[in-house]
N, C-alpha and C positions, 0 to 999 in steps of 0.2 A: 504494500500500500504506500502511496506517495504522501509526502507532507501536505501537499495541496488537498488531497482527498481527506486526510485527517482533519485539517483546518476547516474545510467545508462542512464535514460531518459535525464538528464541534459547534459551529455557528448554527447549523440546522437544529441541533438539539438544545439551542439556547443556553449554552454553558458559557461561563465567564470565569476568569482567574480571580481568586480572592487570596489575600495574604493572611496567613494564620499566625498564631501567637509567636512561634519560634522563627518567623521571617520567611518560612517556606511558602510556596503557593499551592493551591489546590483548585480544581474546577468545581463550580457550584452552578446549580440551575438558577437562571435569572427570570424573574417575572416582570422585568422592567417593561414599561409600555414603549411602543415603537418610537415615540418622540424622544424619550430619554436615550434610547439606543442610537437614534439618529445623531443626537448631540455628541454621544460618545465617539461615534465613527468620525464625525467632523473634527473632533478634538485630536484624534489620531492623525488625521490628514494635516491639521495645522502643526502638529508636533514634528512631523517628519518631512514636510514639503520643502523643496528647494526651488524647483522651476518646472515649467511645462512648455512643450513645443508640439507642433502638429506636423506630421509627415504623411500627407495624403489621408488615408483613413486609419492611421495609427497615431495615437497620442503618446508622446514620450514624457514621462514624469520622472524627474530627478529627485532623489530623496537624500536625507542624511544617511551616511553609511550604515548599513545594517537594518534600515527601516523599510526597505522596499516591500518585503512580504507582508508586513503589518499594514502598510498603506494599501496594498493591493487587496488584502482581505477586507479592509474598511470600504474601499471603492465597490467591491462586489456586494458587501452587505448593504450599502446604500441603495442598491437596486435601481440605479439610474437608467432610464429608458434607452439612452444612447449607447451604453456599454454592452458589447457583445462578449468580451472576456478580457482577462488580464494575465500577463506573464511577468513575473518579478525575478530580478536578480538580487544583488546586494544593495545597490543604490539607484537602480533604474527599473521602471515599470513600462511595459508596452501595453497600452490599452487599445484594443481593437474596437472600432466603431464602423457603422455601415457606410458612411459617406463623409466627405470633407465638411459638409454643412453640419452634420451631427457632431463632428469633431470640434468645430468652432463653438457650437452650442455647449458642449461639455466643458470646454476650456472656460467659457463664460460662467458656467455653473460652479466650477471649481473656484474661480476667482471670487464669486459671490459668497461661497461658503467660507473662504479664507479671510475675506474682508469683514465678515460679521464679527462683532465683539464678543 
């Protein structure tokens, strides 16, 4: 099983990491409403985002080193209509969209999320 499959399954089961008394982490079921989870994913995006560029129907998102997988998971979890799928490395994400126009819309949506206080 790949890490991407495990991460997707964890999201679908609505599990989240929680720090326990001794500093270790464990997964717990979350009953957070969708708006709270949306804000959590946007905060992940804000924490790791460096830049974004468009190459035809591929959006290239640059992240802080080591944050690409977390941001890709957040982008997937946001369920943005323009996103077909994401591939993440260490500090770069390729986000596939259907068209250049949808790519431009998605970049504007990212900027809007990042600009919100």
